C-alpha positions in Angstrom: 5.0 -17.5 19.9 2.2 -17.9 22.5 -0.2 -15.7 20.5 -3.1 -16.2 22.9 -1.0 -14.8 25.8 0.3 -11.9 23.7 -3.2 -11.0 22.7 -4.5 -11.1 26.2 -1.6 -8.9 27.4 -2.2 -6.4 24.6 -5.9 -6.1 25.4 -5.3 -5.7 29.1 -2.7 -3.0 28.6 -4.9 -1.2 26.1 -7.7 -1.0 28.7 -5.3 0.4 31.3 -4.0 3.0 28.9 -7.5 4.0 27.9 -8.4 4.5 31.5 -5.2 6.5 32.0 -6.1 8.6 29.0 -9.6 9.4 30.4 -8.0 10.3 33.8 -5.5 12.6 32.0 -8.4 14.5 30.4 -10.0 15.0 33.8 -6.6 15.9 35.3 -6.2 18.6 32.6 -9.5 20.2 33.5 -8.5 20.2 37.2 -5.1 21.6 36.3 -6.5 24.4 34.2 -8.8 25.3 37.1 -5.9 25.1 39.6 -3.7 27.3 37.3 -6.5 29.9 37.1 -7.0 29.9 40.8 -3.3 30.6 41.3 -3.4 33.3 38.7 -6.4 34.9 40.4 -4.7 34.8 43.8 -1.5 36.2 42.2 -3.4 39.2 40.8 -4.9 39.9 44.2 -1.4 39.7 45.8 0.0 42.1 43.2 -2.8 44.6 43.8 -2.7 44.1 47.6 -6.4 43.2 47.5 -8.5 40.3 48.7 -10.3 39.4 45.6 -13.3 37.0 46.0 -13.7 34.3 43.4 -16.4 35.1 40.8 -19.6 33.1 41.1 -19.3 29.7 39.3 -15.5 30.2 38.9 -14.7 26.4 39.2 -17.7 25.3 37.1 -16.8 27.7 34.3 -13.1 26.8 34.3 -13.8 23.0 34.2 -16.8 23.3 31.8 -14.9 25.4 29.2 -11.9 23.1 29.3 -14.1 20.0 28.8 -16.1 21.8 26.1 -12.9 22.6 24.2 -11.7 19.0 24.5 -15.0 17.6 23.3 -15.5 20.2 20.6 -12.0 19.5 19.2 -12.8 15.8 19.3 -16.0 16.2 17.4 -14.4 18.5 14.8 -11.5 16.2 14.2 -13.8 13.1 14.0 -15.9 14.9 11.3 -12.7 15.6 9.3 -11.5 12.0 9.6 -14.8 10.3 8.7 -13.9 10.0 5.1 -14.4 6.4 4.0 -11.5 3.9 3.7 -11.6 3.9 -0.1 -11.4 7.7 -0.3 -8.6 7.8 2.2 -6.6 5.2 0.3 -7.2 7.1 -2.9 -5.9 10.3 -1.3 -2.7 8.5 -0.5 -2.3 7.3 -4.1 -3.8 3.8 -3.9 -6.0 2.3 -6.6 -8.2 -0.7 -6.8 -6.4 -4.0 -7.3 -6.6 -5.4 -10.9 -6.5 -9.2 -10.6 -7.3 -9.7 -14.2 -4.1 -8.0 -15.4 -1.6 -8.9 -12.7 -0.7 -12.3 -11.2 0.6 -10.6 -8.1 -2.6 -8.6 -7.6 -4.6 -11.8 -8.2 -2.6 -13.4 -5.4 -3.4 -10.5 -3.1 -7.1 -10.7 -3.8 -7.1 -14.5 -3.2 -5.3 -14.1 0.1 -7.7 -11.4 1.3 -10.6 -13.7 0.3 -9.1 -16.6 2.2 -8.3 -14.7 5.4 -11.7 -12.9 5.4 -13.4 -16.3 5.3 -11.1 -17.6 8.0 -11.9 -14.6 10.2 -15.6 -14.7 9.5 -15.6 -11.1 8.6 -16.7 -9.1 5.5 -14.1 -9.0 2.7 -12.5 -5.6 2.5 -11.6 -3.9 -0.7 -8.1 -4.8 -2.1 -6.1 -1.8 -3.1 -2.5 -1.2 -4.3 -0.1 1.7 -4.0 1.6 1.2 -7.3 4.4 3.7 -7.0 5.7 2.7 -3.5 8.7 0.4 -3.5 9.0 0.2 0.4 7.3 -2.9 1.8 4.3 -1.7 3.7 0.5 -1.9 4.0 -2.4 -0.3 5.8 -6.1 -0.9 6.6 -8.7 1.8 6.8 -12.4 2.2 7.1 -15.0 3.0 9.8 -17.5 0.5 8.6 -17.1 -3.1 7.2 -18.8 -2.0 3.9 -16.1 0.6 3.3 -13.0 -1.2 4.7 -9.9 -1.5 2.6 -6.6 -3.3 2.8 -3.9 -1.6 0.7 -0.4 -2.9 0.1 2.5 -1.3 -1.7 4.0 -2.5 -5.0 7.1 -3.4 -3.0 5.1 -5.8 -1.0 3.8 -7.5 -4.1 7.3 -7.6 -5.7 9.4 -8.8 -2.8 7.1 -11.0 -0.5 6.3 -14.6 -0.9 2.8 -15.8 -0.7 3.3 -16.9 2.9 4.7 -13.5 3.8 1.9 -11.7 2.0 -0.6 -13.7 4.0 1.1 -12.6 7.2 0.9 -9.0 6.2 -2.7 -9.2 5.2 -3.6 -11.0 8.4 -2.1 -8.2 10.4 -4.1 -5.6 8.6 -7.3 -7.6 8.8 -6.8 -7.9 12.6 -6.9 -4.1 12.8 -10.3 -4.1 11.0 -11.6 -7.1 13.1 -10.6 -5.5 16.4 -12.0 -2.0 15.5 -8.5 -0.5 15.8 -9.1 2.1 13.0 -12.2 3.4 14.9 -10.3 3.4 18.2 -7.3 5.3 16.8 -9.5 7.9 15.1 -11.3 8.5 18.4 -8.0 9.0 20.2 -6.7 11.3 17.5 -9.8 13.4 18.0 -9.3 13.6 21.7 -5.7 14.7 21.2 -6.9 17.4 18.9 -9.3 18.6 21.6 -6.4 18.7 24.1 -4.5 20.8 21.7 -7.4 23.3 21.6 -6.9 24.1 25.3 -3.3 25.2 24.5 -4.7 27.3 21.6 -7.3 28.8 23.8 -4.5 30.0 26.2 -2.7 31.5 23.3 -5.8 33.3 22.3 -6.2 34.8 25.8 -2.7 36.3 25.6 -4.0 38.8 23.0 -6.1 40.6 25.7 -3.7 42.8 27.5 -1.5 42.2 30.5 -4.0 40.1 32.4 -4.8 38.1 29.3 -1.2 37.4 28.8 -0.8 36.3 32.5 -3.8 34.0 32.5 -3.3 32.8 28.9 0.3 31.8 29.5 -0.7 29.6 32.5 -3.4 28.0 30.4 -1.0 27.4 27.5 1.5 25.7 29.8 -1.1 23.4 31.3 -2.7 22.8 27.8 0.7 21.8 26.3 1.3 19.4 29.2 -2.2 17.9 28.6 -1.7 17.6 24.8 1.7 16.0 25.3 0.3 13.5 27.8 -2.5 12.7 25.3 0.0 12.1 22.5 2.0 9.8 24.7 -1.1 7.7 25.8 -2.4 7.6 22.2 1.0 6.3 20.9 1.1 3.8 23.7 -2.4 2.5 22.9 -1.4 2.2 19.2 1.7 0.2 20.0 -0.3 -2.3 22.0 -2.7 -2.7 19.1 0.3 -3.4 16.8 1.4 -6.2 19.2 -2.2 -7.5 19.2 -2.3 -7.5 15.4 1.1 -9.3 15.2 -0.1 -12.0 17.5 -3.4 -12.5 15.7 -1.6 -12.7 12.3 0.5 -15.6 13.7 -2.7 -17.2 15.1 -4.6 -16.9 11.8 -1.8 -18.1 9.5 -0.1 -20.5 12.0 3.2 -19.2 10.7 6.0 -17.2 12.3 7.8 -16.9 9.0 4.9 -15.1 7.3 4.7 -11.8 9.2 8.1 -12.4 10.7 9.6 -12.6 7.2 7.9 -9.3 6.2 9.3 -7.4 9.2 12.8 -8.9 8.6 12.7 -7.8 5.0 11.6 -4.3 6.1 14.6 -4.3 8.4 16.8 -5.1 5.4 15.3 -2.2 3.4 15.9 0.2 6.3 19.6 -0.9 6.6 19.9 -0.3 2.8 18.3 3.1 3.1 15.5 2.1 0.7 12.6 3.3 2.7 10.6 5.8 0.7 13.0 5.6 -2.3 12.3 4.6 -5.8 12.3 0.9 -6.7 15.5 -0.8 -7.8 13.6 -2.9 -10.3 11.8 0.1 -11.9 13.3 3.6 -12.0 9.9 5.1 -12.8 8.4 4.5 -9.4 8.4 7.3 -6.9 7.2 6.8 -3.3 4.0 8.7 -2.8 4.1 11.6 -0.4 0.9 10.3 1.3 2.7 7.6 3.2 4.6 10.2 5.2 1.4 12.0 6.2 0.6 12.0 10.0 -2.9 10.8 9.3 -1.6 7.7 7.7 1.5 6.9 9.9 -0.4 5.1 12.6 -2.3 3.0 10.1 0.8 1.5 8.4 2.1 -1.9 9.0 5.5 -0.3 9.7 5.8 3.3 10.7 8.4 5.3 8.8 11.6 5.8 10.8 11.7 8.8 13.0 14.6 10.5 14.8 12.9 13.0 17.1 13.9 13.2 20.7 10.7 11.7 22.0 10.5 8.9 19.5 10.4 6.3 22.2 7.3 7.9 23.7 5.5 9.3 20.6 6.0 6.6 18.0 2.8 4.8 17.1 4.6 1.5 16.4 6.9 -0.6 18.6 10.6 -0.9 17.5 10.8 -3.2 14.5 13.4 -5.4 16.1 11.2 -5.9 19.2 8.3 -7.0 17.0 10.5 -9.6 15.3 11.8 -10.8 18.7 8.3 -11.3 20.0 7.2 -13.3 17.0 10.2 -15.7 17.0 11.0 -15.6 20.7 14.6 -14.4 19.9 16.4 -11.8 17.8 16.5 -12.6 14.0 18.7 -11.0 11.3 17.2 -9.1 8.3 16.2 -11.1 5.2 17.6 -10.2 1.8 15.1 -8.3 -0.4 14.8 -9.5 -4.0 12.0 -9.9 -6.5 10.0 -13.1 -5.8 8.9 -15.3 -8.7 6.2 -17.7 -7.8 3.7 -19.7 -9.9 0.6 -17.4 -10.4 -2.5 -18.0 -8.4 -5.5 -19.3 -10.4 -8.2 -16.9 -11.3 -11.0 -17.0 -8.7 -14.5 -15.7 -8.9 -15.5 -13.2 -6.1 -16.9 -15.3 -3.3 -18.0 -15.2 0.2 -17.5 -18.9 0.6 -14.6 -21.2 -0.5 -14.8 -22.9 -3.8 -16.0 -26.5 -3.6 -13.1 -28.8 -2.7 -10.6 -25.9 -2.3 -8.4 -25.8 0.8 -8.2 -22.3 2.2 -7.0 -20.9 5.5 -10.6 -21.3 6.7 -10.1 -25.0 6.8 -6.8 -24.8 8.6 -7.5 -22.1 11.3 -9.4 -23.0 14.4 -12.7 -21.1 15.1 -12.2 -18.2 17.4 -14.2 -15.6 19.2 -13.6 -11.9 19.5 -12.4 -10.9 23.0 
């Protein structure tokens, strides 16, 4: 895998999509004004009158549209500004307990190693103890409140190399500011939806309100749908970028590649979101299926809606595997992994003296 080329491609496409998203917002404002102009002319035609446009007609139409978009964005951002730890706890995650679990000790060690290699603050390690599906997510607006949470299934079924690939992918999202970017886009999409809601509100004001409101609703829905499509497209490019950076940091295709192939096997077995086969007491938390969380996951839960190709926040799993290996690869069998426990480590911001970590094996890099 040429991870440098894949990263450059993902960043370039992200910039183009963000520009297209901004143009879509401006196009929505222009479309709302155009729809209201047609509605005004239509009213004059029905009444057989030549109605002059009110003073400031264009400015009010465009201004109110942009105000709705920006207002919805600010409102949604304020609702999503809960810290990474609080968000993870809402989903059902808890702080990792390295003192009582070898698997969680290994997770903490890997996060330490990769954070040192990436020259970034160490995020909080958390675990979703009742989720058997292999998955993970990163969250947090600020480095001081960043978390990386993995499911119990990831701890049970992934080798150390595979867990490194998974954690590297999630750390890439924090390193690149993807959490912040995706929250901003989610806020803008919410603002676009408010335009549709404003049109629906206008329909409650008599016949003229219904006429004008219906046109605003149609344009608002088109703008909201376009925003959803662009937001999902940006998210897919950030997933490609995180995949490429995970291979760069770990220098291993079989790390993250093995994770995705095991997820494929779980999907084929219909185990996504089901209770664990090794412990009948586990029940997948409802939180993983919440729309606020879906775009943060390593692997988005499967969807079957008609616009899945356009609205899914993650690329197809098979395509991600193909990009990593350069060819299609079959699923890997999923079974509990038994490895020698990692040694206990003290919390550190630097490697232990004489210890070989990924920081000594990964070339220095700069953020692009």
